[in-house]
N, CA, C, O and the ligand as a Tripos MOL2 file, in Angstrom:
@<TRIPOS>MOLECULE
protein
  249   247    63     0     0
PROTEIN
NO_CHARGES

@<TRIPOS>ATOM
      1 N           0.7930   -1.1660    0.0220 N.3       1 MET1
      2 CA         -0.0770    0.1180    0.0770 C.3       1 MET1
      3 C           0.7980    1.2210    0.0160 C.2       1 MET1
      4 O           1.2600    1.6710    1.0640 O.2       1 MET1
      5 N           1.0970    1.7340   -1.1160 N.am      2 PRO2
      6 CA          1.9590    2.9120   -1.1120 C.3       2 PRO2
      7 C           1.4050    4.2030   -0.5190 C.2       2 PRO2
      8 O           2.1890    5.1120   -0.2460 O.2       2 PRO2
      9 N           0.2330    4.3190   -0.3280 N.am      3 ASP3
     10 CA         -0.4190    5.3370    0.4560 C.3       3 ASP3
     11 C          -0.1080    5.5650    1.8160 C.2       3 ASP3
     12 O           0.0850    6.6930    2.2670 O.2       3 ASP3
     13 N          -0.0460    4.3840    2.5730 N.am      4 ASN4
     14 CA          0.4750    4.1860    4.0590 C.3       4 ASN4
     15 C           2.0150    4.7280    3.8910 C.2       4 ASN4
     16 O           2.4080    5.6050    4.6610 O.2       4 ASN4
     17 N           2.7460    4.2830    3.0380 N.am      5 ILE5
     18 CA          4.0820    4.5050    3.2520 C.3       5 ILE5
     19 C           4.2840    6.0590    2.9320 C.2       5 ILE5
     20 O           5.0710    6.7620    3.5640 O.2       5 ILE5
     21 N           3.6450    6.4230    2.0910 N.am      6 ASP6
     22 CA          3.9870    8.1770    1.8410 C.3       6 ASP6
     23 C           3.4540    8.7500    3.2090 C.2       6 ASP6
     24 O           4.1070    9.7000    3.6410 O.2       6 ASP6
     25 N           2.4630    8.3670    3.9040 N.am      7 VAL7
     26 CA          2.0720    9.1970    5.0230 C.3       7 VAL7
     27 C           3.1330    8.8410    6.2020 C.2       7 VAL7
     28 O           3.4800    9.6840    7.0300 O.2       7 VAL7
     29 N           3.5530    7.6650    6.1900 N.am      8 ALA8
     30 CA          4.5850    7.1680    7.2640 C.3       8 ALA8
     31 C           5.8370    8.3010    7.0720 C.2       8 ALA8
     32 O           6.1900    9.0540    7.9790 O.2       8 ALA8
     33 N           6.3920    8.2750    5.8180 N.am      9 VAL9
     34 CA          7.4520    8.9840    5.4720 C.3       9 VAL9
     35 C           7.3460   10.6000    5.8310 C.2       9 VAL9
     36 O           8.2730   11.2750    6.2780 O.2       9 VAL9
     37 N           6.1610   11.0130    5.5680 N.am     10 GLU10
     38 CA          5.7840   12.4170    5.9550 C.3      10 GLU10
     39 C           5.8610   12.7820    7.2810 C.2      10 GLU10
     40 O           6.4170   13.7560    7.7870 O.2      10 GLU10
     41 N           5.1010   11.6860    7.8930 N.am     11 ILE11
     42 CA          5.1430   11.9830    9.5140 C.3      11 ILE11
     43 C           6.6300   11.9720    9.9830 C.2      11 ILE11
     44 O           6.9970   12.8330   10.7830 O.2      11 ILE11
     45 N           7.4610   11.0740    9.5390 N.am     12 SER12
     46 CA          8.7090   10.9870    9.9870 C.3      12 SER12
     47 C           9.6140   12.3410    9.6710 C.2      12 SER12
     48 O          10.3720   12.8680   10.4860 O.2      12 SER12
     49 N           9.3900   12.7600    8.4090 N.am     13 ASP13
     50 CA          9.9840   13.9850    8.2040 C.3      13 ASP13
     51 C           9.4990   15.1750    9.0880 C.2      13 ASP13
     52 O          10.2960   16.0000    9.5340 O.2      13 ASP13
     53 N           8.3920   15.2180    9.2800 N.am     14 LEU14
     54 CA          7.8520   16.3110   10.1070 C.3      14 LEU14
     55 C           8.6110   16.2190   11.4380 C.2      14 LEU14
     56 O           9.1940   17.1850   11.9300 O.2      14 LEU14
     57 N           8.5710   15.0850   11.9490 N.am     15 HIS15
     58 CA          9.2030   14.8810   13.2870 C.3      15 HIS15
     59 C          10.8000   15.3520   13.3830 C.2      15 HIS15
     60 O          11.3620   16.0470   14.2290 O.2      15 HIS15
     61 N          11.2500   14.7760   12.3210 N.am     16 LEU16
     62 CA         12.6730   15.1080   12.2890 C.3      16 LEU16
     63 C          12.7460   16.7510   12.1710 C.2      16 LEU16
     64 O          13.2990   17.3960   13.0620 O.2      16 LEU16
     65 N          12.3430   17.1900   11.3840 N.am     17 GLU17
     66 CA         12.2190   18.6800   11.2690 C.3      17 GLU17
     67 C          12.0400   19.4660   12.5510 C.2      17 GLU17
     68 O          12.6910   20.4770   12.8160 O.2      17 GLU17
     69 N          11.0330   18.8860   13.3930 N.am     18 ARG18
     70 CA         10.6450   19.5310   14.5840 C.3      18 ARG18
     71 C          11.8280   19.2510   15.6590 C.2      18 ARG18
     72 O          12.0170   20.0930   16.5380 O.2      18 ARG18
     73 N          12.5720   18.1610   15.6070 N.am     19 SER19
     74 CA         13.6460   17.7650   16.5300 C.3      19 SER19
     75 C          14.7930   18.7130   15.9250 C.2      19 SER19
     76 O          15.4360   19.3070   16.7910 O.2      19 SER19
     77 N          15.0750   18.9020   14.9110 N.am     20 ILE20
     78 CA         16.1060   19.8050   14.4520 C.3      20 ILE20
     79 C          15.9940   21.0510   15.0310 C.2      20 ILE20
     80 O          16.9090   21.5990   15.6460 O.2      20 ILE20
     81 N          14.5550   21.6570   14.7950 N.am     21 ARG21
     82 CA         14.4830   22.9740   15.3100 C.3      21 ARG21
     83 C          14.4620   22.9960   16.6850 C.2      21 ARG21
     84 O          15.0190   23.9670   17.1970 O.2      21 ARG21
     85 N          13.9280   22.1180   17.4750 N.am     22 ALA22
     86 CA         14.0800   22.1920   18.8930 C.3      22 ALA22
     87 C          15.6610   22.1540   19.3910 C.2      22 ALA22
     88 O          16.0520   22.8200   20.3500 O.2      22 ALA22
     89 N          16.4620   21.3420   18.6610 N.am     23 ALA23
     90 CA         17.8430   21.1760   19.2710 C.3      23 ALA23
     91 C          18.5160   22.5760   18.8450 C.2      23 ALA23
     92 O          19.4260   22.9840   19.5660 O.2      23 ALA23
     93 N          18.1480   23.3130   17.7650 N.am     24 ARG24
     94 CA         18.5620   24.7120   17.4330 C.3      24 ARG24
     95 C          18.4380   25.6180   18.5320 C.2      24 ARG24
     96 O          19.2930   26.4550   18.8210 O.2      24 ARG24
     97 N          17.4480   25.4540   19.0910 N.am     25 GLN25
     98 CA         16.8990   26.8030   20.0460 C.3      25 GLN25
     99 C          18.0460   26.8790   21.1520 C.2      25 GLN25
    100 O          18.4900   25.8820   21.7230 O.2      25 GLN25
    101 N          18.4300   28.0730   21.3630 N.am     26 PRO26
    102 CA         19.5330   28.4410   22.1220 C.3      26 PRO26
    103 C          18.9400   28.0770   23.8300 C.2      26 PRO26
    104 O          17.8190   28.3480   24.2610 O.2      26 PRO26
    105 N          19.9580   27.4640   24.5080 N.am     27 VAL27
    106 CA         19.5070   27.3380   25.8370 C.3      27 VAL27
    107 C          19.8300   28.5690   26.5120 C.2      27 VAL27
    108 O          20.9470   29.0640   26.6670 O.2      27 VAL27
    109 N          18.6250   29.0310   26.9220 N.am     28 PRO28
    110 CA         18.5890   30.2230   27.9100 C.3      28 PRO28
    111 C          19.6240   30.2120   29.0900 C.2      28 PRO28
    112 O          19.7940   29.2210   29.8000 O.2      28 PRO28
    113 N          20.3290   31.4410   29.2460 N.am     29 VAL29
    114 CA         21.1540   31.5810   30.2130 C.3      29 VAL29
    115 C          20.5010   31.9090   31.5150 C.2      29 VAL29
    116 O          19.7010   32.8440   31.4830 O.2      29 VAL29
    117 N          20.7230   31.2340   32.7920 N.am     30 GLY30
    118 CA         19.9390   31.6670   33.8430 C.3      30 GLY30
    119 C          20.5260   32.7040   34.7220 C.2      30 GLY30
    120 O          21.7330   32.5780   34.9330 O.2      30 GLY30
    121 N          19.8680   33.7850   35.3240 N.am     31 VAL31
    122 CA         20.4800   34.5730   36.1300 C.3      31 VAL31
    123 C          20.1640   34.2480   37.4310 C.2      31 VAL31
    124 O          19.0960   33.6650   37.6210 O.2      31 VAL31
    125 N          20.9730   34.5410   38.4880 N.am     32 ALA32
    126 CA         20.6330   34.3010   39.8400 C.3      32 ALA32
    127 C          19.7030   35.4680   40.4110 C.2      32 ALA32
    128 O          19.7900   36.6340   40.0240 O.2      32 ALA32
    129 N          18.8270   35.0290   41.3530 N.am     33 GLY33
    130 CA         18.0220   36.2440   41.9670 C.3      33 GLY33
    131 C          16.8040   35.7700   42.4790 C.2      33 GLY33
    132 O          16.7340   34.5970   42.8440 O.2      33 GLY33
    133 N          15.7480   36.5840   42.5640 N.am     34 GLU34
    134 CA         14.5570   36.0530   43.2770 C.3      34 GLU34
    135 C          13.2140   35.7810   42.1180 C.2      34 GLU34
    136 O          12.6980   36.5470   41.3050 O.2      34 GLU34
    137 N          13.0290   34.8140   42.3490 N.am     35 CYS35
    138 CA         11.7290   34.4090   41.3810 C.3      35 CYS35
    139 C          10.4500   34.9740   41.5260 C.2      35 CYS35
    140 O           9.8020   34.9060   42.5700 O.2      35 CYS35
    141 N          10.0170   35.6180   40.3370 N.am     36 GLU36
    142 CA          8.9420   36.7340   40.7990 C.3      36 GLU36
    143 C           7.7270   35.9460   40.8800 C.2      36 GLU36
    144 O           6.7340   36.6550   41.0460 O.2      36 GLU36
    145 N           7.4700   34.5730   40.8080 N.am     37 THR37
    146 CA          6.2610   33.7460   41.1570 C.3      37 THR37
    147 C           6.1650   33.3950   42.3620 C.2      37 THR37
    148 O           5.1510   33.6440   43.0130 O.2      37 THR37
    149 N           7.4300   32.6170   42.9710 N.am     38 CYS38
    150 CA          7.2850   32.1140   44.4120 C.3      38 CYS38
    151 C           8.1480   32.8380   45.2900 C.2      38 CYS38
    152 O           8.2440   32.5450   46.4810 O.2      38 CYS38
    153 N           8.8860   33.9250   44.6640 N.am     39 PHE39
    154 CA          9.6480   34.7870   45.7580 C.3      39 PHE39
    155 C          10.7180   33.7630   46.3880 C.2      39 PHE39
    156 O          11.0090   33.9410   47.5710 O.2      39 PHE39
    157 N          11.2440   32.8470   45.7820 N.am     40 GLU40
    158 CA         12.3360   32.0720   46.3560 C.3      40 GLU40
    159 C          13.4260   32.3450   45.6650 C.2      40 GLU40
    160 O          13.3180   32.5910   44.4630 O.2      40 GLU40
    161 N          14.5760   32.3520   46.2470 N.am     41 ASP41
    162 CA         16.0500   32.5280   45.6670 C.3      41 ASP41
    163 C          16.4590   31.4280   44.8200 C.2      41 ASP41
    164 O          16.4950   30.2760   45.2530 O.2      41 ASP41
    165 N          16.7680   31.7330   43.6320 N.am     42 SER42
    166 CA         17.1040   30.7030   42.8190 C.3      42 SER42
    167 C          18.5560   31.0460   41.8360 C.2      42 SER42
    168 O          18.8080   32.1410   41.3350 O.2      42 SER42
    169 N          19.2920   29.9600   41.7400 N.am     43 LYS43
    170 CA         20.5650   30.4540   41.0090 C.3      43 LYS43
    171 C          20.3460   30.4580   39.4880 C.2      43 LYS43
    172 O          21.2850   30.6830   38.7250 O.2      43 LYS43
    173 N          19.2720   30.2410   39.1120 N.am     44 ARG44
    174 CA         19.1620   29.9540   37.5280 C.3      44 ARG44
    175 C          17.6620   30.5720   37.1460 C.2      44 ARG44
    176 O          16.8040   29.7660   36.7850 O.2      44 ARG44
    177 N          17.3700   31.8150   37.2100 N.am     45 LEU45
    178 CA         16.0370   32.3710   36.8640 C.3      45 LEU45
    179 C          15.9590   32.5800   35.2600 C.2      45 LEU45
    180 O          16.8330   33.2140   34.6700 O.2      45 LEU45
    181 N          14.8960   32.0270   34.6230 N.am     46 ILE46
    182 CA         14.6430   32.4140   33.4640 C.3      46 ILE46
    183 C          13.5710   33.0090   33.0290 C.2      46 ILE46
    184 O          12.5260   32.3990   33.2540 O.2      46 ILE46
    185 N          13.4670   34.2710   32.3300 N.am     47 GLY47
    186 CA         12.3490   35.0240   32.4550 C.3      47 GLY47
    187 C          11.8670   35.4800   33.6180 C.2      47 GLY47
    188 O          10.6860   35.8030   33.7440 O.2      47 GLY47
    189 N          12.7600   35.5490   34.5990 N.am     48 GLY48
    190 CA         12.0700   36.0520   36.0050 C.3      48 GLY48
    191 C          11.7090   34.9020   36.9200 C.2      48 GLY48
    192 O          11.3870   35.1910   38.0720 O.2      48 GLY48
    193 N          11.7260   33.4810   36.5030 N.am     49 ARG49
    194 CA         11.1940   32.6020   37.1920 C.3      49 ARG49
    195 C          11.9750   31.3860   37.2250 C.2      49 ARG49
    196 O          12.6460   31.0380   36.2540 O.2      49 ARG49
    197 N          11.9050   30.5720   38.5450 N.am     50 CYS50
    198 CA         12.7990   29.5700   38.6750 C.3      50 CYS50
    199 C          12.1930   28.3080   38.0670 C.2      50 CYS50
    200 O          11.0920   28.3090   37.5180 O.2      50 CYS50
    201 N          13.0720   27.0890   38.2100 N.am     51 ALA51
    202 CA         12.8410   25.9110   37.2730 C.3      51 ALA51
    203 C          11.4080   25.3690   37.6880 C.2      51 ALA51
    204 O          10.5400   25.2420   36.8240 O.2      51 ALA51
    205 N          11.1850   25.0740   38.9180 N.am     52 PRO52
    206 CA          9.7210   24.6930   39.2650 C.3      52 PRO52
    207 C           8.5360   25.4550   38.7680 C.2      52 PRO52
    208 O           7.5520   24.9410   38.2360 O.2      52 PRO52
    209 N           8.7410   26.8610   39.0130 N.am     53 CYS53
    210 CA          7.6570   27.6690   38.4200 C.3      53 CYS53
    211 C           7.5090   27.5860   36.9650 C.2      53 CYS53
    212 O           6.3990   27.5640   36.4330 O.2      53 CYS53
    213 N           8.5440   27.5420   36.3500 N.am     54 ARG54
    214 CA          8.5750   27.2390   34.8980 C.3      54 ARG54
    215 C           7.9140   26.0950   34.5180 C.2      54 ARG54
    216 O           7.0770   26.0860   33.6150 O.2      54 ARG54
    217 N           8.2890   24.9840   35.2490 N.am     55 ASP55
    218 CA          7.6390   23.6270   34.9230 C.3      55 ASP55
    219 C           6.2850   23.8780   35.2240 C.2      55 ASP55
    220 O           5.5220   23.5320   34.3220 O.2      55 ASP55
    221 N           5.7450   24.3860   36.2370 N.am     56 ARG56
    222 CA          4.3630   24.4870   36.6070 C.3      56 ARG56
    223 C           3.6190   25.2710   35.4210 C.2      56 ARG56
    224 O           2.6510   24.7640   34.8550 O.2      56 ARG56
    225 N           4.1050   26.4950   35.0850 N.am     57 ALA57
    226 CA          3.5760   27.0700   34.1280 C.3      57 ALA57
    227 C           3.3650   26.3180   32.5550 C.2      57 ALA57
    228 O           2.3750   26.4560   31.8360 O.2      57 ALA57
    229 N           4.4860   25.5660   32.2840 N.am     58 GLN58
    230 CA          4.3720   24.7380   31.1230 C.3      58 GLN58
    231 C           3.3730   23.6940   31.2290 C.2      58 GLN58
    232 O           2.6890   23.3980   30.2490 O.2      58 GLN58
    233 N           3.2130   23.0110   32.5460 N.am     59 LYS59
    234 CA          2.2050   22.1140   32.5290 C.3      59 LYS59
    235 C           0.7900   22.7230   32.3160 C.2      59 LYS59
    236 O          -0.0810   22.1700   31.6450 O.2      59 LYS59
    237 N           0.6410   23.9460   32.9670 N.am     60 ARG60
    238 CA         -0.4580   24.3850   32.7040 C.3      60 ARG60
    239 C          -1.0550   24.7500   31.2680 C.2      60 ARG60
    240 O          -2.2290   24.6760   30.9050 O.2      60 ARG60
    241 N          -0.0680   25.1130   30.6380 N.am     61 ARG61
    242 CA         -0.3450   25.5140   29.1310 C.3      61 ARG61
    243 C          -0.8590   24.3800   28.2370 C.2      61 ARG61
    244 O          -1.5520   24.4960   27.2260 O.2      61 ARG61
    245 N          -0.3490   23.1720   28.8490 N.am     62 ARG62
    246 CA         -0.6950   22.0380   27.8110 C.3      62 ARG62
    247 C          -1.9780   21.2990   28.1550 C.2      62 ARG62
    248 O          -2.3770   20.3850   27.4330 O.2      62 ARG62
    249 ZN          9.4530   30.1410   41.5970 Zn       63 ZN63
@<TRIPOS>BOND
     1     1     2 1
     2     2     3 1
     3     3     4 2
     4     3     5 am
     5     5     6 1
     6     6     7 1
     7     7     8 2
     8     7     9 am
     9     9    10 1
    10    10    11 1
    11    11    12 2
    12    11    13 am
    13    13    14 1
    14    14    15 1
    15    15    16 2
    16    15    17 am
    17    17    18 1
    18    18    19 1
    19    19    20 2
    20    19    21 am
    21    21    22 1
    22    22    23 1
    23    23    24 2
    24    23    25 am
    25    25    26 1
    26    26    27 1
    27    27    28 2
    28    27    29 am
    29    29    30 1
    30    30    31 1
    31    31    32 2
    32    31    33 am
    33    33    34 1
    34    34    35 1
    35    35    36 2
    36    35    37 am
    37    37    38 1
    38    38    39 1
    39    39    40 2
    40    39    41 am
    41    41    42 1
    42    42    43 1
    43    43    44 2
    44    43    45 am
    45    45    46 1
    46    46    47 1
    47    47    48 2
    48    47    49 am
    49    49    50 1
    50    50    51 1
    51    51    52 2
    52    51    53 am
    53    53    54 1
    54    54    55 1
    55    55    56 2
    56    55    57 am
    57    57    58 1
    58    58    59 1
    59    59    60 2
    60    59    61 am
    61    61    62 1
    62    62    63 1
    63    63    64 2
    64    63    65 am
    65    65    66 1
    66    66    67 1
    67    67    68 2
    68    67    69 am
    69    69    70 1
    70    70    71 1
    71    71    72 2
    72    71    73 am
    73    73    74 1
    74    74    75 1
    75    75    76 2
    76    75    77 am
    77    77    78 1
    78    78    79 1
    79    79    80 2
    80    79    81 am
    81    81    82 1
    82    82    83 1
    83    83    84 2
    84    83    85 am
    85    85    86 1
    86    86    87 1
    87    87    88 2
    88    87    89 am
    89    89    90 1
    90    90    91 1
    91    91    92 2
    92    91    93 am
    93    93    94 1
    94    94    95 1
    95    95    96 2
    96    95    97 am
    97    97    98 1
    98    98    99 1
    99    99   100 2
   100    99   101 am
   101   101   102 1
   102   102   103 1
   103   103   104 2
   104   103   105 am
   105   105   106 1
   106   106   107 1
   107   107   108 2
   108   107   109 am
   109   109   110 1
   110   110   111 1
   111   111   112 2
   112   111   113 am
   113   113   114 1
   114   114   115 1
   115   115   116 2
   116   115   117 am
   117   117   118 1
   118   118   119 1
   119   119   120 2
   120   119   121 am
   121   121   122 1
   122   122   123 1
   123   123   124 2
   124   123   125 am
   125   125   126 1
   126   126   127 1
   127   127   128 2
   128   127   129 am
   129   129   130 1
   130   130   131 1
   131   131   132 2
   132   131   133 am
   133   133   134 1
   134   134   135 1
   135   135   136 2
   136   135   137 am
   137   137   138 1
   138   138   139 1
   139   139   140 2
   140   139   141 am
   141   141   142 1
   142   142   143 1
   143   143   144 2
   144   143   145 am
   145   145   146 1
   146   146   147 1
   147   147   148 2
   148   147   149 am
   149   149   150 1
   150   150   151 1
   151   151   152 2
   152   151   153 am
   153   153   154 1
   154   154   155 1
   155   155   156 2
   156   155   157 am
   157   157   158 1
   158   158   159 1
   159   159   160 2
   160   159   161 am
   161   161   162 1
   162   162   163 1
   163   163   164 2
   164   163   165 am
   165   165   166 1
   166   166   167 1
   167   167   168 2
   168   167   169 am
   169   169   170 1
   170   170   171 1
   171   171   172 2
   172   171   173 am
   173   173   174 1
   174   174   175 1
   175   175   176 2
   176   175   177 am
   177   177   178 1
   178   178   179 1
   179   179   180 2
   180   179   181 am
   181   181   182 1
   182   182   183 1
   183   183   184 2
   184   183   185 am
   185   185   186 1
   186   186   187 1
   187   187   188 2
   188   187   189 am
   189   189   190 1
   190   190   191 1
   191   191   192 2
   192   191   193 am
   193   193   194 1
   194   194   195 1
   195   195   196 2
   196   195   197 am
   197   197   198 1
   198   198   199 1
   199   199   200 2
   200   199   201 am
   201   201   202 1
   202   202   203 1
   203   203   204 2
   204   203   205 am
   205   205   206 1
   206   206   207 1
   207   207   208 2
   208   207   209 am
   209   209   210 1
   210   210   211 1
   211   211   212 2
   212   211   213 am
   213   213   214 1
   214   214   215 1
   215   215   216 2
   216   215   217 am
   217   217   218 1
   218   218   219 1
   219   219   220 2
   220   219   221 am
   221   221   222 1
   222   222   223 1
   223   223   224 2
   224   223   225 am
   225   225   226 1
   226   226   227 1
   227   227   228 2
   228   227   229 am
   229   229   230 1
   230   230   231 1
   231   231   232 2
   232   231   233 am
   233   233   234 1
   234   234   235 1
   235   235   236 2
   236   235   237 am
   237   237   238 1
   238   238   239 1
   239   239   240 2
   240   239   241 am
   241   241   242 1
   242   242   243 1
   243   243   244 2
   244   243   245 am
   245   245   246 1
   246   246   247 1
   247   247   248 2
@<TRIPOS>SUBSTRUCTURE
     1 MET1         2 RESIDUE 1 A MET
     2 PRO2         6 RESIDUE 1 A PRO
     3 ASP3        10 RESIDUE 1 A ASP
     4 ASN4        14 RESIDUE 1 A ASN
     5 ILE5        18 RESIDUE 1 A ILE
     6 ASP6        22 RESIDUE 1 A ASP
     7 VAL7        26 RESIDUE 1 A VAL
     8 ALA8        30 RESIDUE 1 A ALA
     9 VAL9        34 RESIDUE 1 A VAL
    10 GLU10       38 RESIDUE 1 A GLU
    11 ILE11       42 RESIDUE 1 A ILE
    12 SER12       46 RESIDUE 1 A SER
    13 ASP13       50 RESIDUE 1 A ASP
    14 LEU14       54 RESIDUE 1 A LEU
    15 HIS15       58 RESIDUE 1 A HIS
    16 LEU16       62 RESIDUE 1 A LEU
    17 GLU17       66 RESIDUE 1 A GLU
    18 ARG18       70 RESIDUE 1 A ARG
    19 SER19       74 RESIDUE 1 A SER
    20 ILE20       78 RESIDUE 1 A ILE
    21 ARG21       82 RESIDUE 1 A ARG
    22 ALA22       86 RESIDUE 1 A ALA
    23 ALA23       90 RESIDUE 1 A ALA
    24 ARG24       94 RESIDUE 1 A ARG
    25 GLN25       98 RESIDUE 1 A GLN
    26 PRO26      102 RESIDUE 1 A PRO
    27 VAL27      106 RESIDUE 1 A VAL
    28 PRO28      110 RESIDUE 1 A PRO
    29 VAL29      114 RESIDUE 1 A VAL
    30 GLY30      118 RESIDUE 1 A GLY
    31 VAL31      122 RESIDUE 1 A VAL
    32 ALA32      126 RESIDUE 1 A ALA
    33 GLY33      130 RESIDUE 1 A GLY
    34 GLU34      134 RESIDUE 1 A GLU
    35 CYS35      138 RESIDUE 1 A CYS
    36 GLU36      142 RESIDUE 1 A GLU
    37 THR37      146 RESIDUE 1 A THR
    38 CYS38      150 RESIDUE 1 A CYS
    39 PHE39      154 RESIDUE 1 A PHE
    40 GLU40      158 RESIDUE 1 A GLU
    41 ASP41      162 RESIDUE 1 A ASP
    42 SER42      166 RESIDUE 1 A SER
    43 LYS43      170 RESIDUE 1 A LYS
    44 ARG44      174 RESIDUE 1 A ARG
    45 LEU45      178 RESIDUE 1 A LEU
    46 ILE46      182 RESIDUE 1 A ILE
    47 GLY47      186 RESIDUE 1 A GLY
    48 GLY48      190 RESIDUE 1 A GLY
    49 ARG49      194 RESIDUE 1 A ARG
    50 CYS50      198 RESIDUE 1 A CYS
    51 ALA51      202 RESIDUE 1 A ALA
    52 PRO52      206 RESIDUE 1 A PRO
    53 CYS53      210 RESIDUE 1 A CYS
    54 ARG54      214 RESIDUE 1 A ARG
    55 ASP55      218 RESIDUE 1 A ASP
    56 ARG56      222 RESIDUE 1 A ARG
    57 ALA57      226 RESIDUE 1 A ALA
    58 GLN58      230 RESIDUE 1 A GLN
    59 LYS59      234 RESIDUE 1 A LYS
    60 ARG60      238 RESIDUE 1 A ARG
    61 ARG61      242 RESIDUE 1 A ARG
    62 ARG62      246 RESIDUE 1 A ARG
    63 ZN63       249 GROUP 0 **** ****
């Protein structure tokens, strides 16, 4: 069934493209300071938020 193979190749191409794009994203450099969400001191704030707060925000979005 050639149709099924075409779809599989398409999906695999899309996946590869997405993986490459994700790998290209620069890793944000964290800064030390106080988290603006939980006000805990963190050595690695990104966007003003500590890692647990970023995790929580991401989970909420999904
Ligand atoms: Zn926090």
